[in-house]
N, C-alpha and C positions, 0 to 999 in steps of 0.2 A: 504493500500500500504506500501511496505517496504521503510524505509528511505534509500536514496542513499548516501553512505558514500563518503568522499573525495577520489579522485583517484590519483594514480601516473601513469605516462605514460611511454611508451616505443615505440621507433620509428623503430625498426626492426620488421618485421611481416612475416607471412607465405608467402605473395606474394613476398616480397623481397627475402626471403630465397629460395623459390622454383625456382625463376628465376635464381638466382646465382648458385644454386646447380645442376640444371638439364639442363638448356638451354644454347645455345651459348652465347659468350661474347657480341655480337653485338645486342642482344635483349634489347630494352629499358625497364627500370624498373620503379616501382613506390613505394612510401613509404606510409603506412597506419598506423595511430596511434592506439595502443591498450592501453586501460585503465584498471586499476585493483583497486579493493577495498583495502583500507588500511588494513594491517594485515600480519601475517606470514603464511608460508606454512609448513605443516608437510608432509614429504615424507617417507612412509614406504618402506624400502628397498633401501636406498640411495646409497649403494655401488655397486649395480648391474650395468650392462652396461647401461640400460635404466634409472634406478634411478639416477645414477650419472649425466647423461645429464640433467634430469629434475631439479636436484638441481642447477646445474651450470646456466642453462638458467633462472630459476626464480631469482637467485641471480643477474644476469645481468639486470633483469627487475626491480631491486630495492626492491625485496621482501625478508625479513628475512627468513632464511631457517633453519628448524629443521629436521634432518633425522635420521632414525634408521639404524643399521647394525646388522648382525647376528654374524659374527666371524672375519671379515677382518678389524681389528682395524687400521692397517697400512694404508689401502686405505681410511678409514674414516678420519684419521688424515690428509692425503694428500689433500683430497677434502676440508675439513674444512679450512686448511691453505691457499689453493689457493683462495677460496672465500673471506676470510678475507684480503688476500694480495691485492685483486682487489678492496677492499673497501666495500665488502658486510658484512652482519651479518650472522653468522652460528653457530649452535650448533648441537651436535650429541650424541647419546647414544646407547649402546647395549641393545636391547629390544627383548624379545621373544614374537612376536606378538600373538602367540597362548595362552599366559598367560594374562588373563583379568586384573589382578591387575597391571601387568607391563605396559599395554597399558593405563590404567586409570592414572597411575603415570606419564606417558609420557605427557599426555594432561594437567594434573595439573601443571607440571613443565613448559610447554610451555606457558600456560596462565599466570602464575606468572611472567615469564621472558619477554614476548612480548605483553601481554595484550589481543590482539585480534588475533584469528586464522581465516584467510580469506579463506584458501584452505587446503584440505587434499587429498593426493594422495596415493593410494595403488599401489605400483610398485614392490612388493615382490613376492617371489615364490620359492619353493624348487627345487633343482636339482634332476634329475631322468634319468633313461635310457629309450630309446624307447622300447616299448613292446606291443604286441597285447593283447587284453583284456583277452583271455584265458590263457595267460602266466604271468600275473601280480601277484606276491605273495600278499596274503591278508594283511600281515603286511606292505608292501610297499604302498599299496593303502591307508591304514589307516593313515600312516604317511603323505602322500601327502595331503590327505583331511584335516587332522588336521592342518598342517602347512599353507596351502593355504586358504581353505574355512574358517576355524575357525579363522585364523589370520586376514583375511580380515574382517570377521564379527566383531571382537573386535575393529578394527580400525574404521570401519564404524559406529558402535554403539556409540563409544566414540565421534566421530566427530558430529553425529547427536545431541547428548546431549549438546555438547558445542555450536553448531550452534543455537540450539533452545534458549539457554540462551542469546546469543548475537544478535539474530535477523537475522540470515542467514549465508550463507557460500557456498563454492563450493566444491563438492566432485567428485573425479575422480577415477575410477578403471581402471588400465592398465590390460587388459585381453589378448585375442588373437583373430585374425580374424577367427581362426578355429572353433569358436562357430557357424558359419554359414556354415561350410563345413567340414563334419566329417573327421578327419585326420586318416590315417592308421598308426597303431602302435604308436600313440601319444595321446591316449585318456586321459592320466594322465595330459596333458596340457589342453586339451579342456574342460573336465568335471568340474574340479574345477572352471575354469574361467567362464563357463556357469552359475554356481551357483552364482558366484560373480556378474555377469551381472544382474541376477535377483534381487539380494540384492540391487544393485544400482538403478535399475528401481523401486523397491519397495519404496526406499527412495524418489525418484523423485515424485511418486504418493502420498505418505503419507505426505510429509513435504514441498511440494512446497508452501503451504499457509503460512509458516513461513519464507520464503525467502531462502530456501535451493534448490540449483540446483545440480543435480547428473547425471553424464554422464560417459561413458566408452570410452577408446581408445583401438582399437583392432590391435595390431601389427601383421604384417605378418612375412615373413622371414627377420630378422634384423641382420645385421653383427655386433652384439654386444651381450653381456650377454650370456644367455642360448642358444639362437639361433646360435650364433657364435661358442660356445663350441660344440653344437651338430654337426654342419657342419664340424668342424675341427677334432673331435674325433670319430664320428660315421659314417661319410660318406667319400667315396673316392672322389678325385677331379672330376672324371667322374660323380658321383652321384650328386655332387653339381652343376655341369654345366647343367646336365639334368633337375634338379629342377628349376634352373633359367630360362631355355629356355621353359620348358613345362608347368609351373604353374603360371608364373608371366607375365602378359601382357606387363608391362613396361620393362621386360627383364633385371632387375637389382634388387639387394638386397637393402633394406633400411638401414638406420643407426639410431643410438640412437637419434640424434637430430630431425629426422622426427617425432618421438614420443613426444619428449619434446615440440616441437613447437605446436603440436596438443593440448597438455595439456595446454599450455599457452593460446591458442585461446579459448578453452572451459572455462577457468577460467577468461577470460577478460569480461569487461562490454559489449563489442561488441557481445558477445554470451549470452547476458542477457535473451533472450527468448528461449534458448536451454536447454532442460532438458529431462532426460529419454532416451537419445539417445546413440548409439554406433557408433563412427567414426572409420571405418576400415582404417588403414594406412598400406596397404599391396601390393601396386603396381598393384592392380586390381585382386588379387588372388581369391577373392570371386565371381568374374563374372562367 
């Protein structure tokens, strides 16, 4: 059996959040305690819309945060400053996740600074245009696969190696709910994330015996990050409204915190018997 490490606690939860976020003010609420193993979280892609929310919510939970960014140093500095101003611990660095040596160095620095890494979350991904399969340039496809699949592989592999040495840890891949429902003209989102999902499930099967839990969160249409950019730049208001009404049973778009809180739950001790799963956070779009 794996040794249970001392935990720190957080008193806001999914139940509290979803009641306040979605239901009328007069609905009674409850508070449930989430517990987390001691250690830091590494977030790959911390300046994206979803990645930023993950960094902020884990910092609120008392977890030291290390995140990577690709090019937006101003946003990275702002996120780091906000977390530290609120009393949290945070560090960040520019890392090309598709470069194995850079990712290895990221983990070496994180372990040296914080001692134990409790959670690793892949929340990165390249920007691209919507295109049907027959119209995707070969070079574009290669770039997307290299950035997303190879980047995720490097982060996942380094995480597994560190987790093995320290006796466990939690791994999360932020993918897409489209892995269960083939999207039209958006295969460059779904295909890499499907590969990442299989990597995560492989880790769950291979490394559960050493205390590693590995799960995915599958966002649907989220009003943040690449989803928001796509709706604003590639769709007319009429197209966005049709999308909301015709494909999402809850009739609303999600936000970045919906994904962040799902990650928090899956990394908590309350999810200690959950591994190899994908939690779709998509308003029911997979139905």
